[in-house]
C-alpha positions as a Markdown table, in Angstrom:
| # | Residue | x | y | z |
|---|---|---|---|---|
| 1 | Met | -2.9 | -21.1 | -6.9 |
| 2 | Arg | -2.7 | -19.0 | -10.3 |
| 3 | Gly | -6.6 | -18.0 | -9.9 |
| 4 | Arg | -5.2 | -16.5 | -6.2 |
| 5 | Ile | -2.6 | -14.7 | -7.8 |
| 6 | Val | -5.0 | -12.9 | -10.1 |
| 7 | Ala | -7.3 | -12.5 | -7.7 |
| 8 | Ala | -5.0 | -11.2 | -5.4 |
| 9 | Phe | -3.8 | -9.0 | -7.6 |
| 10 | Ala | -7.1 | -7.6 | -8.2 |
| 11 | Val | -7.3 | -6.2 | -5.1 |
| 12 | Val | -4.3 | -4.5 | -4.5 |
| 13 | Tyr | -5.0 | -2.4 | -7.7 |
| 14 | Leu | -8.3 | -1.3 | -7.3 |
| 15 | Val | -9.0 | -1.4 | -3.6 |
| 16 | Trp | -6.1 | 0.2 | -2.7 |
| 17 | Gly | -6.7 | 2.7 | -5.6 |
| 18 | Ser | -9.9 | 4.0 | -4.0 |
| 19 | Thr | -8.4 | 3.9 | -0.4 |
| 20 | Tyr | -6.6 | 7.0 | -1.4 |
| 21 | Leu | -10.4 | 8.9 | -1.7 |
| 22 | Gly | -11.7 | 7.0 | 1.8 |
| 23 | Ile | -8.3 | 8.6 | 3.5 |
| 24 | Arg | -9.5 | 12.0 | 2.2 |
| 25 | Ile | -12.9 | 11.9 | 3.3 |
| 26 | Ala | -11.7 | 10.2 | 6.4 |
| 27 | Val | -9.0 | 12.8 | 7.2 |
| 28 | Ala | -11.4 | 15.9 | 6.7 |
| 29 | Thr | -12.8 | 15.2 | 10.0 |
| 30 | Leu | -10.4 | 12.5 | 11.9 |
| 31 | Pro | -6.7 | 13.3 | 12.6 |
| 32 | Pro | -4.5 | 11.2 | 10.8 |
| 33 | Phe | -2.0 | 9.2 | 13.5 |
| 34 | Leu | -5.4 | 7.9 | 15.3 |
| 35 | Leu | -7.2 | 7.5 | 12.0 |
| 36 | Ser | -4.2 | 5.1 | 11.2 |
| 37 | Gly | -3.4 | 3.6 | 14.6 |
| 38 | Thr | -7.0 | 2.6 | 14.9 |
| 39 | Arg | -7.9 | 1.9 | 12.1 |
| 40 | Phe | -5.4 | -1.0 | 11.6 |
| 41 | Val | -5.0 | -2.0 | 15.5 |
| 42 | Val | -8.7 | -2.8 | 14.4 |
| 43 | Ala | -8.1 | -5.0 | 11.2 |
| 44 | Gly | -5.3 | -6.1 | 12.8 |
| 45 | Ala | -6.8 | -7.9 | 15.8 |
| 46 | Leu | -9.6 | -9.1 | 14.2 |
| 47 | Leu | -7.4 | -10.9 | 11.4 |
| 48 | Tyr | -5.4 | -12.1 | 14.5 |
| 49 | Ala | -8.4 | -13.9 | 16.3 |
| 50 | Trp | -9.3 | -15.9 | 12.4 |
| 51 | Ala | -5.5 | -16.8 | 12.4 |
| 52 | Arg | -5.9 | -18.1 | 15.6 |
| 53 | Val | -8.6 | -19.9 | 15.1 |
| 54 | Arg | -8.1 | -21.3 | 12.1 |
| 55 | Gly | -5.0 | -23.0 | 13.4 |
| 56 | Ala | -1.9 | -20.5 | 13.1 |
| 57 | Gly | 0.6 | -21.3 | 16.1 |
| 58 | Thr | 1.4 | -18.7 | 18.9 |
| 59 | Pro | 4.3 | -16.2 | 17.5 |
| 60 | Gly | 7.1 | -16.1 | 19.7 |
| 61 | Arg | 8.9 | -12.9 | 20.6 |
| 62 | Arg | 11.7 | -12.9 | 17.0 |
| 63 | Glu | 8.3 | -13.1 | 15.4 |
| 64 | Trp | 6.4 | -10.4 | 17.2 |
| 65 | Leu | 9.6 | -7.8 | 16.2 |
| 66 | Ala | 9.4 | -9.1 | 13.0 |
| 67 | Ala | 6.6 | -7.5 | 13.1 |
| 68 | Leu | 7.0 | -4.7 | 14.8 |
| 69 | Trp | 9.8 | -3.8 | 12.3 |
| 70 | Ile | 7.3 | -4.1 | 9.0 |
| 71 | Gly | 4.6 | -2.5 | 10.8 |
| 72 | Thr | 6.2 | 0.7 | 11.2 |
| 73 | Leu | 7.4 | 0.9 | 8.1 |
| 74 | Leu | 4.1 | 0.0 | 6.4 |
| 75 | Val | 1.7 | 1.3 | 8.5 |
| 76 | Ala | 3.3 | 4.3 | 10.4 |
| 77 | Gly | 5.9 | 5.3 | 8.2 |
| 78 | Gly | 3.6 | 4.6 | 4.9 |
| 79 | Asn | 0.3 | 4.9 | 4.9 |
| 80 | Ala | -0.5 | 7.0 | 8.4 |
| 81 | Val | 1.8 | 9.7 | 6.6 |
| 82 | Val | -0.3 | 9.6 | 3.8 |
| 83 | Gly | -2.7 | 10.5 | 5.4 |
| 84 | Trp | -1.3 | 12.7 | 6.8 |
| 85 | Ala | -0.4 | 14.6 | 3.7 |
| 86 | Glu | -3.7 | 14.4 | 2.0 |
| 87 | Gln | -5.2 | 17.3 | 5.0 |
| 88 | Arg | -3.8 | 19.1 | 2.6 |
| 89 | Val | -2.5 | 17.1 | -0.6 |
| 90 | Pro | -6.0 | 15.8 | -3.2 |
| 91 | Ser | -6.6 | 12.7 | -3.0 |
| 92 | Gly | -5.4 | 11.5 | -7.3 |
| 93 | Leu | -2.5 | 13.5 | -6.5 |
| 94 | Ala | -1.4 | 12.0 | -3.6 |
| 95 | Ala | -1.4 | 8.3 | -5.6 |
| 96 | Leu | 0.5 | 9.6 | -8.3 |
| 97 | Leu | 3.4 | 11.1 | -6.0 |
| 98 | Val | 3.6 | 7.7 | -4.2 |
| 99 | Ala | 3.3 | 6.1 | -7.4 |
| 100 | Gly | 7.5 | 6.4 | -7.4 |
| 101 | Met | 7.6 | 3.5 | -5.1 |
| 102 | Pro | 8.4 | 0.6 | -7.8 |
| 103 | Leu | 11.8 | 2.1 | -8.3 |
| 104 | Trp | 12.6 | 2.1 | -4.1 |
| 105 | Val | 11.5 | -1.1 | -4.4 |
| 106 | Ala | 13.4 | -2.2 | -7.4 |
| 107 | Leu | 16.4 | 0.0 | -5.8 |
| 108 | Phe | 16.3 | -1.3 | -2.3 |
| 109 | Gln | 16.7 | -4.7 | -3.8 |
| 110 | Arg | 19.6 | -4.1 | -6.3 |
| 111 | Val | 21.8 | -3.0 | -2.6 |
| 112 | Ala | 20.9 | -5.6 | -0.7 |
| 113 | Pro | 23.6 | -7.8 | 0.2 |
| 114 | Asp | 22.3 | -10.5 | -2.2 |
| 115 | Gly | 20.9 | -7.9 | -4.6 |
| 116 | Lys | 20.9 | -8.4 | -8.6 |
| 117 | Pro | 20.8 | -6.5 | -11.4 |
| 118 | Ile | 17.7 | -5.3 | -12.6 |
| 119 | Arg | 16.6 | -6.2 | -16.3 |
| 120 | Ala | 16.4 | -4.4 | -19.1 |
| 121 | Ser | 12.9 | -4.8 | -19.5 |
| 122 | Arg | 11.6 | -4.4 | -15.8 |
| 123 | Leu | 13.8 | -1.6 | -15.7 |
| 124 | Ala | 12.4 | 0.0 | -19.2 |
| 125 | Gly | 8.6 | -1.1 | -18.0 |
| 126 | Leu | 9.2 | 1.2 | -14.4 |
| 127 | Ile | 10.7 | 4.3 | -16.5 |
| 128 | Leu | 8.2 | 4.1 | -19.1 |
| 129 | Gly | 5.3 | 3.3 | -16.1 |
| 130 | Phe | 7.0 | 6.5 | -14.2 |
| 131 | Leu | 7.3 | 8.8 | -17.2 |
| 132 | Gly | 2.8 | 8.0 | -18.2 |
| 133 | Leu | 2.6 | 9.2 | -14.3 |
| 134 | Ala | 5.1 | 12.1 | -14.5 |
| 135 | Leu | 2.4 | 13.2 | -17.6 |
| 136 | Leu | -0.3 | 13.0 | -15.4 |
| 137 | Met | 1.1 | 15.3 | -13.3 |
| 138 | Leu | 1.7 | 17.8 | -16.0 |
| 139 | Gly | -1.5 | 17.7 | -16.5 |
| 140 | Arg | -2.8 | 18.8 | -13.2 |
| 141 | Gly | -1.1 | 21.8 | -12.5 |
| 142 | Glu | -4.5 | 23.3 | -11.0 |
| 143 | Gly | -3.7 | 20.8 | -8.5 |
| 144 | Val | -0.3 | 21.6 | -6.9 |
| 145 | Arg | -0.8 | 25.4 | -6.9 |
| 146 | Gly | -1.3 | 26.2 | -2.7 |
| 147 | Val | -0.3 | 22.8 | -2.1 |
| 148 | Pro | 2.3 | 22.9 | 1.1 |
| 149 | Leu | 6.0 | 21.5 | -0.4 |
| 150 | Leu | 6.5 | 19.5 | 2.5 |
| 151 | Arg | 3.2 | 17.8 | 2.4 |
| 152 | Met | 4.4 | 16.6 | -0.8 |
| 153 | Gly | 7.6 | 15.2 | 0.0 |
| 154 | Ser | 6.1 | 13.5 | 2.8 |
| 155 | Leu | 4.5 | 11.5 | 0.2 |
| 156 | Val | 7.9 | 10.7 | -1.5 |
| 157 | Leu | 9.3 | 9.1 | 1.9 |
| 158 | Ala | 5.6 | 7.6 | 2.8 |
| 159 | Ser | 6.4 | 5.3 | -0.5 |
| 160 | Ala | 10.1 | 4.5 | 0.4 |
| 161 | Ser | 9.2 | 3.9 | 3.5 |
| 162 | Trp | 6.5 | 1.5 | 2.3 |
| 163 | Ala | 9.3 | -0.5 | -0.2 |
| 164 | Leu | 11.3 | -0.7 | 2.0 |
| 165 | Gly | 8.9 | -2.6 | 4.4 |
| 166 | Ser | 7.9 | -5.1 | 1.3 |
| 167 | Val | 11.4 | -5.8 | 0.7 |
| 168 | Leu | 12.0 | -6.7 | 3.9 |
| 169 | Thr | 8.5 | -8.2 | 4.4 |
| 170 | Arg | 10.3 | -11.6 | 3.3 |
| 171 | Arg | 13.8 | -11.1 | 5.4 |
| 172 | Val | 12.6 | -10.6 | 8.8 |
| 173 | Gly | 11.4 | -14.0 | 9.6 |
| 174 | Leu | 7.6 | -13.2 | 9.8 |
| 175 | Pro | 5.2 | -16.4 | 10.7 |
| 176 | Arg | 4.6 | -18.5 | 7.7 |
| 177 | Asp | 1.2 | -17.9 | 8.2 |
| 178 | Gly | -0.4 | -14.9 | 6.0 |
| 179 | Met | -3.4 | -14.3 | 7.6 |
| 180 | Leu | -1.0 | -14.2 | 10.8 |
| 181 | Ala | 1.7 | -12.3 | 9.6 |
| 182 | Ser | -0.7 | -9.4 | 8.3 |
| 183 | Ala | -2.4 | -9.5 | 11.5 |
| 184 | Met | 0.7 | -8.8 | 13.8 |
| 185 | Ser | 2.3 | -6.4 | 10.9 |
| 186 | Met | -0.8 | -4.5 | 11.5 |
| 187 | Leu | -1.7 | -4.5 | 15.2 |
| 188 | Ala | 2.6 | -3.9 | 15.2 |
| 189 | Gly | 2.2 | -0.7 | 13.3 |
| 190 | Gly | -1.0 | -0.1 | 14.5 |
| 191 | Ala | 0.3 | 0.2 | 17.9 |
| 192 | Val | 2.7 | 2.6 | 16.8 |
| 193 | Ala | 1.1 | 5.2 | 15.2 |
| 194 | Cys | -1.4 | 5.5 | 18.1 |
| 195 | Gly | 2.3 | 5.9 | 19.9 |
| 196 | Val | 2.8 | 9.0 | 17.6 |
| 197 | Val | -1.0 | 10.1 | 18.6 |
| 198 | Leu | 0.0 | 10.4 | 22.0 |
| 199 | Ala | 3.7 | 11.8 | 21.0 |
| 200 | Ala | 2.0 | 14.4 | 18.5 |
| 201 | Gly | -0.5 | 15.3 | 20.6 |
| 202 | Glu | -3.9 | 14.7 | 17.9 |
| 203 | Leu | -6.7 | 13.7 | 21.0 |
| 204 | Val | -6.0 | 17.5 | 22.8 |
| 205 | Thr | -7.6 | 19.0 | 19.7 |
| 206 | Phe | -9.9 | 16.2 | 18.6 |
| 207 | Glu | -13.1 | 16.6 | 19.0 |
| 208 | Pro | -15.3 | 13.3 | 18.4 |
| 209 | Ala | -18.7 | 15.2 | 18.3 |
| 210 | His | -17.1 | 16.8 | 15.3 |
| 211 | Val | -16.4 | 13.8 | 13.0 |
| 212 | Ser | -18.9 | 13.9 | 10.7 |
| 213 | Ala | -20.7 | 10.1 | 9.6 |
| 214 | Ala | -19.0 | 9.8 | 5.8 |
| 215 | Ser | -15.4 | 10.3 | 8.1 |
| 216 | Val | -17.0 | 7.1 | 10.3 |
| 217 | Ala | -18.0 | 5.1 | 7.0 |
| 218 | Ala | -14.8 | 6.0 | 5.2 |
| 219 | Trp | -12.9 | 4.4 | 8.3 |
| 220 | Ala | -14.9 | 1.2 | 8.4 |
| 221 | Tyr | -14.6 | 1.1 | 4.6 |
| 222 | Leu | -10.7 | 1.1 | 5.4 |
| 223 | Val | -10.4 | -1.2 | 7.8 |
| 224 | Val | -12.7 | -4.1 | 6.6 |
| 225 | Phe | -12.0 | -4.1 | 2.8 |
| 226 | Gly | -8.2 | -1.5 | 2.8 |
| 227 | Ser | -6.6 | -2.6 | 5.6 |
| 228 | Met | -8.0 | -7.0 | 6.5 |
| 229 | Leu | -8.2 | -7.4 | 2.6 |
| 230 | Ala | -6.6 | -5.7 | 0.4 |
| 231 | Phe | -3.5 | -5.6 | 3.4 |
| 232 | Thr | -3.7 | -9.5 | 3.8 |
| 233 | Cys | -3.3 | -10.0 | -0.3 |
| 234 | Phe | -0.2 | -7.6 | -0.2 |
| 235 | Thr | 1.6 | -9.5 | 2.5 |
| 236 | Trp | 0.6 | -12.7 | 0.7 |
| 237 | Leu | 1.8 | -11.6 | -2.7 |
| 238 | Val | 5.0 | -10.4 | -1.4 |
| 239 | Thr | 6.4 | -13.9 | -0.5 |
| 240 | Ala | 4.7 | -15.2 | -2.9 |
| 241 | Val | 6.3 | -13.2 | -6.2 |
| 242 | Asp | 8.7 | -11.1 | -6.7 |
| 243 | Pro | 7.9 | -7.4 | -4.8 |
| 244 | Ala | 9.2 | -5.6 | -7.9 |
| 245 | Arg | 6.1 | -7.2 | -10.0 |
| 246 | Val | 3.3 | -6.5 | -6.8 |
| 247 | Ala | 4.7 | -2.9 | -6.5 |
| 248 | Thr | 3.1 | -2.0 | -10.0 |
| 249 | Tyr | -0.2 | -1.6 | -7.8 |
| 250 | Ala | 1.1 | 1.7 | -7.4 |
| 251 | Tyr | 0.6 | 2.6 | -11.6 |
| 252 | Val | -2.4 | 1.1 | -11.6 |
| 253 | Asn | -3.2 | 2.7 | -8.0 |
| 254 | Pro | -3.1 | 6.2 | -9.2 |
| 255 | Val | -5.6 | 5.7 | -12.2 |
| 256 | Val | -8.1 | 4.3 | -10.3 |
| 257 | Ala | -7.9 | 7.1 | -7.5 |
| 258 | Leu | -8.1 | 9.7 | -10.4 |
| 259 | Val | -11.4 | 8.6 | -11.7 |
| 260 | Leu | -12.8 | 8.2 | -8.2 |
| 261 | Gly | -11.5 | 11.4 | -7.4 |
| 262 | Trp | -13.4 | 12.7 | -10.4 |
| 263 | Trp | -16.5 | 11.3 | -10.7 |
| 264 | Leu | -17.1 | 11.3 | -6.7 |
| 265 | Ala | -15.4 | 14.2 | -5.7 |
| 266 | Gly | -15.1 | 16.6 | -8.2 |
| 267 | Glu | -11.5 | 16.4 | -8.9 |
| 268 | Pro | -11.0 | 17.4 | -12.9 |
| 269 | Leu | -9.8 | 14.5 | -15.9 |
| 270 | Gly | -8.5 | 15.4 | -18.8 |
| 271 | Ala | -6.9 | 14.3 | -22.0 |
| 272 | Arg | -3.6 | 14.1 | -20.3 |
| 273 | Thr | -5.0 | 11.0 | -18.4 |
| 274 | Leu | -6.8 | 9.6 | -21.1 |
| 275 | Val | -3.3 | 9.6 | -23.0 |
| 276 | Ala | -1.3 | 8.4 | -19.8 |
| 277 | Thr | -3.1 | 5.7 | -18.9 |
| 278 | Pro | -2.3 | 2.6 | -22.1 |
| 279 | Ile | 1.3 | 4.3 | -21.3 |
| 280 | Ile | 1.4 | 2.8 | -17.6 |
| 281 | Leu | -0.4 | 0.1 | -18.7 |
| 282 | Leu | 2.5 | -0.9 | -21.2 |
| 283 | Gly | 4.9 | 0.0 | -18.6 |
| 284 | Leu | 3.2 | -2.7 | -16.5 |
| 285 | Val | 3.2 | -5.0 | -19.1 |
| 286 | Leu | 7.1 | -4.5 | -19.4 |
| 287 | Val | 7.7 | -4.8 | -15.8 |
| 288 | Leu | 5.3 | -8.4 | -14.7 |
| 289 | Gly | 6.9 | -10.4 | -17.8 |
| 290 | Pro | 5.0 | -13.5 | -18.9 |
| 291 | Asp | 6.3 | -15.2 | -15.6 |
| 292 | Ala | 4.9 | -13.4 | -13.1 |
| 293 | Ile | 1.9 | -15.4 | -12.6 |
| 294 | Pro | 3.1 | -19.3 | -12.0 |
| 295 | Phe | 1.2 | -21.4 | -14.9 |
| 296 | Pro | 0.6 | -25.1 | -13.4 |
| 297 | Gly | 4.2 | -26.0 | -14.3 |
| 298 | Arg | 5.4 | -23.8 | -11.6 |
| 299 | Arg | 3.2 | -24.8 | -9.1 |
| 300 | Ala | 5.6 | -26.1 | -6.9 |
| 301 | Arg | 8.1 | -23.6 | -7.0 |
| 302 | Ala | 5.4 | -20.9 | -6.0 |
| 303 | Gln | 4.5 | -23.1 | -3.3 |
| 304 | Ala | 8.1 | -23.4 | -1.7 |
| 305 | Ala | 8.2 | -19.7 | -1.5 |
| 306 | Tyr | 4.9 | -20.0 | 0.1 |
| 307 | Pro | 4.4 | -23.0 | 2.4 |
| 308 | Gly | 1.9 | -21.6 | 5.2 |
| 309 | Lys | -0.5 | -21.6 | 2.3 |
| 310 | Ala | -2.4 | -24.5 | 0.5 |
| 311 | Ala | -2.9 | -24.2 | -2.7 |
């Protein structure tokens, strides 16, 4: 169980960090909601078929309704809005603006009917990590000029939508089978995003002949790694460990995004990044705490939190 959680965190941290650059490449010639909608519908359909072959039961109406709620928040309200923003916002800056998501998670958990106070150590870690990210943003003034405020603000709203979906994943009655739950959420959220495509008229100006090979490759990467692999790991993690700890991927993703943006897209990477990185990592240590990953003695408790998974 411990090794599985470590691997899932590694995927969510690293693969999702790379998706910011993937989205930037894809939306260069693909409409953002069309990108997100088709990406998650395809990935969700493949995962759904795989889950059913593995023996997952037929989901009922209530489970599909739960998937619709979660998919709308995570896919349409979160991922697709990020794609829309990245038409004008650099990938590294987009990752930084989304990085406040753990604070939203902590807030939603606190105001929930059964909410509990935030421990001082975790709150200190969240604040420290956010300060590290703020330091990174101060060093990217050249990337902020000329970026529309509306697009930047939409990234903050997208992070809040994703955080709310993360917290509600445990509460709305998704199937116990993690793969089936992921597939249903992706299918439902992708369908909602496709509905936005029609409502917003994205297809009116879309010209398939002008789609670049790089955008197609980025779309395929996002389907296989960003959606099928990382999204499934994320959905499983929020049922197996505290969502506030899963949300710390938002601290690592910007670092990955900044490095990839510098390496592959020529985005500047200066001394502030080298100073801010250890601050962010220290914040992670405080937030995760010594019990972030269940030890063998906590195996039964972890399994009880996610009974649909074999050890």
